[in-house]
C-alpha positions in Angstrom: -60.0 88.7 63.2 -63.3 90.5 64.3 -63.3 94.3 64.9 -64.0 95.1 68.6 -64.8 98.5 70.4 -61.1 98.5 71.6 -59.7 98.7 68.0 -57.3 101.4 67.3 -54.4 102.5 64.9 -54.5 102.9 61.6 -56.7 101.1 59.1 -56.0 102.7 55.6 -58.5 103.1 52.8 -57.1 100.9 50.0 -57.7 102.4 46.6 -58.6 99.7 43.9 -55.9 99.1 41.4 -56.9 99.2 37.7 -55.2 98.7 34.5 -55.5 101.6 31.9 -58.3 99.6 30.3 -60.2 99.5 33.4 -59.8 95.8 34.5 -58.6 95.2 38.1 -54.9 94.9 38.4 -54.9 92.1 40.6 -50.9 91.9 41.0 -51.2 95.6 42.1 -53.9 94.7 44.4 -51.9 91.9 46.3 -48.8 94.2 46.3 -51.0 97.0 47.9 -52.3 94.9 50.7 -48.7 93.3 51.3 -47.6 96.9 51.5 -50.0 97.8 54.1 -49.5 94.8 56.3 -45.5 95.6 56.1 -45.6 98.8 57.2 -47.4 98.0 60.3 -51.2 98.8 59.8 -53.6 97.8 62.5 -56.0 96.8 59.7 -57.2 97.8 56.1 -60.7 99.1 54.7 -61.8 98.0 51.3 -64.7 98.9 49.1 -64.8 102.6 50.5 -65.8 105.7 48.5 -62.0 106.2 47.8 -62.1 102.3 46.7 -64.4 103.0 43.8 -66.8 100.5 45.2 -69.8 101.3 43.3 -67.9 100.9 40.0 -67.2 97.2 41.0 -69.0 94.2 39.9 -70.2 92.1 42.8 -67.7 89.1 42.1 -64.9 91.6 41.9 -65.8 93.2 45.2 -65.8 89.6 46.7 -62.5 88.7 45.2 -60.8 92.0 46.5 -62.0 91.1 49.9 -60.2 87.5 49.4 -57.0 89.1 48.3 -57.1 91.3 51.3 -57.6 88.5 53.8 -54.9 86.4 52.1 -52.5 89.3 52.4 -53.2 91.3 55.7 -51.8 88.7 58.1 -55.2 88.1 60.1 -55.4 91.6 60.7 -59.1 93.2 60.9 -60.5 93.9 57.4 -63.6 96.5 57.3 -65.7 96.3 54.1 -67.9 99.0 52.8 -71.5 97.5 52.1 -73.5 100.4 51.8 -76.2 99.8 48.8 -79.5 101.5 47.8 -81.3 98.2 49.1 -80.6 95.9 52.3 -81.0 92.6 50.2 -77.7 93.8 48.5 -76.2 95.1 51.6 -77.1 91.7 53.3 -75.8 89.6 50.6 -72.3 91.5 50.4 -72.0 91.5 54.1 -72.7 87.9 54.8 -70.2 86.8 52.0 -67.3 88.9 52.9 -67.7 88.0 56.8 -67.6 84.3 55.6 -64.4 85.3 53.9 -62.7 86.6 57.0 -63.7 90.1 57.3 -63.6 91.8 60.5 -66.5 94.1 60.1 -68.6 96.0 57.6 -69.1 99.7 57.1 -72.7 101.3 56.5 -72.9 104.7 55.5 -76.5 106.7 55.5 -78.3 107.3 52.4 -78.4 110.9 51.3 -82.1 110.9 51.5 -82.3 110.6 55.3 -83.0 114.1 57.0 -84.3 113.5 60.5 -82.8 112.0 63.6 -85.5 109.4 63.7 -84.7 108.3 60.0 -81.1 108.2 60.6 -81.6 105.7 63.7 -84.4 104.0 62.0 -82.3 103.3 59.1 -79.4 101.8 61.1 -81.7 99.8 63.2 -82.9 98.2 59.7 -79.8 97.8 58.4 -78.7 95.8 61.4 -81.7 93.8 61.3 -81.2 92.9 57.5 -77.2 92.0 57.8 -77.7 90.2 61.3 -77.0 91.1 64.8 -73.8 88.9 64.7 -72.0 91.2 62.4 -70.0 93.8 63.7 -70.2 97.4 61.9 -68.9 100.7 61.7 -71.0 103.8 61.3 -69.6 106.3 58.5 -70.2 109.8 59.4 -69.2 111.9 56.3 -71.6 114.7 56.0 -69.7 116.6 53.4 -70.0 114.0 50.8 -73.1 112.1 52.1 -75.1 115.1 52.9 -76.3 113.5 56.1 -75.8 115.3 59.3 -75.4 113.2 62.5 -75.4 115.0 65.9 -73.3 113.4 68.8 -76.9 112.4 70.3 -77.9 110.5 67.4 -74.7 108.7 67.2 -75.2 107.9 70.8 -78.7 106.4 69.9 -77.4 104.1 67.1 -74.6 102.7 69.3 -77.0 102.3 72.3 -79.6 100.5 70.3 -77.3 98.3 68.2 -74.8 96.4 70.3 -73.1 95.2 67.0 -71.9 98.9 66.5 -68.1 98.7 67.2 -66.6 101.8 65.4 -67.4 105.2 64.2 -65.9 106.4 61.5 -65.6 109.9 62.0 -65.6 112.4 59.1 -67.3 115.6 59.9 -65.6 118.8 59.4 -65.5 120.6 61.5 -65.5 117.9 64.0 -63.0 118.2 66.9 -66.0 119.2 69.0 -68.2 116.0 68.1 -65.2 113.8 69.2 -64.9 115.6 72.6 -68.7 115.4 73.1 -68.7 111.7 72.3 -65.7 111.0 74.6 -67.8 113.1 77.3 -71.1 110.9 76.8 -68.7 108.0 77.4 -67.1 109.4 80.7 -70.6 109.9 82.2 -71.7 106.7 81.4 -74.5 107.5 78.8 -72.5 106.0 75.9 -70.9 102.5 75.9 -67.2 102.3 74.3 -66.9 102.4 70.9 -63.7 102.8 68.6 -63.2 106.3 66.8 -61.2 106.3 64.0 -61.1 109.5 61.8 -60.9 110.3 58.2 -61.0 113.3 56.0 -57.6 112.0 54.4 -56.0 112.7 57.9 -56.3 116.4 57.3 -57.0 116.7 61.0 -55.6 113.7 62.6 -53.0 115.7 64.6 -55.6 117.3 66.8 -58.0 114.5 66.3 -56.0 112.2 68.4 -55.7 114.9 71.0 -59.4 115.2 71.3 -59.7 111.5 71.8 -59.6 109.5 68.6 -58.3 106.0 68.5 -56.5 106.3 65.3 -57.0 106.9 61.5 -59.5 105.0 59.0 -58.7 107.1 55.7 -56.5 107.1 52.8 -53.1 109.2 52.1 -50.4 108.3 49.8 -48.0 108.0 52.7 -49.9 106.0 55.2 -46.8 105.7 57.2 -47.4 109.2 58.2 -50.7 108.4 59.7 -49.0 105.5 61.6 -46.3 108.0 62.9 -48.8 110.5 64.1 -51.0 107.9 66.0 -48.1 106.5 67.6 -46.3 109.6 68.6 -49.7 111.0 69.8 -50.3 107.7 71.9 -46.9 108.3 73.2 -47.2 111.7 74.6 -44.8 113.1 71.9 -47.0 115.8 71.0 -44.3 117.8 69.1 -42.8 114.7 67.5 -46.4 114.0 66.1 -46.9 117.7 64.9 -43.5 118.0 63.5 -44.1 114.9 61.1 -47.6 116.1 60.3 -46.7 119.6 59.6 -43.9 118.2 57.0 -46.9 116.4 55.0 -49.5 118.9 55.2 -48.8 120.6 51.8 -49.5 117.3 50.0 -52.2 116.2 52.5 -53.9 119.2 51.5 -53.4 118.9 47.7 -54.8 115.1 47.9 -57.9 116.6 49.8 -58.9 118.3 46.6 -62.6 117.5 45.5 -62.9 115.7 42.4 -59.1 115.0 42.1 -58.1 113.8 45.2 -58.2 110.0 44.3 -56.0 110.9 41.0 -53.5 112.5 43.1 -53.0 109.6 45.7 -52.9 107.0 42.9 -50.4 109.0 41.2 -48.1 109.3 44.1 -48.5 105.5 44.8 -47.5 104.8 41.3 -44.4 106.9 41.9 -44.0 104.8 44.9 -44.1 101.4 42.8 -47.0 100.5 45.0 -49.3 100.6 42.1 -48.5 99.8 38.4 -50.8 102.4 37.2 -52.7 105.3 38.4 -55.9 104.7 36.5 -59.3 104.9 37.5 -62.2 103.1 36.2 -64.6 105.6 34.3 -66.1 107.8 35.0 -63.1 109.2 36.5 -60.5 112.2 35.6 -56.7 111.8 35.8 -54.4 114.4 36.3 -53.3 117.1 34.1 -49.4 117.4 33.2 -49.6 120.8 35.2 -51.0 118.9 38.2 -48.4 116.3 37.9 -45.8 118.7 37.9 -47.3 120.4 41.1 -47.4 117.1 43.1 -43.8 116.1 42.1 -43.0 119.4 43.6 -44.3 118.8 46.6 -42.8 115.5 46.9 -39.3 117.2 46.4 -40.2 119.2 49.3 -41.4 116.8 51.1 -38.3 114.6 50.9 -36.2 117.3 52.7 -38.0 116.3 56.0 -39.1 112.7 55.1 -36.8 110.3 53.1 -39.7 108.1 52.2 -40.8 110.7 49.9 -37.3 110.3 47.8 -39.0 108.8 45.0 
């Protein structure tokens, strides 16, 4: 299914499962995508930053997309295709779309500094992959060091009809969402989907500011689905109550450098992944950190039975 500007809901970022020796654990990959489909995810994102995409061989990347397409039941699949050069980006983008992907996600290289450089980069990227491929802007200045103002995002969207979604990961970023929705209301920005990242850390208020859902990871993606569903139904207190229960674990998982290790450890304890291994280079959790996560899970289980693992 191709992604459109009307997309919404939750698109979890899939971690790539590895065995302890660094090989891709294809059995866990299949189980992971079945899990995402089974809990009611609206789609999935593969080959993202938390998917350890730069550590994969090209054929591994393609095979992972094949597995996702086979298990997600026709739901849209967003594939990260960011690359140092446009030739590699075009090759991967065309391959994954032929395999059934719904859109590709493009992050700006960290060398971009001016507004015109950013706008030009996306125009060149679209020219390279083809205007027939829907694409997602990844706005993640905390990691990518590229600052995109609402006006720059508007220019990219208005200049490129194949842009269907913004993955919003600015921090602080609530005012950016409000500004973009104001542009849309005024008629200076066409409709696009806005899904948010940052591990869901601000999802409760991002939804209230006009986000359409979440495109991020968390060891309990069901929580993201709950918050989006309650928010869209106007059940503000219910959304905040379940969010607040998970907030300590969300915060712990958001630590720079160990966040993926935390997520994989919890997903392993949940039986979704066989191992919490990362492909080198990558750091695991110490015994002390695992004990802290176990403590947070035990506390969370008092409020959410899904954490009783």
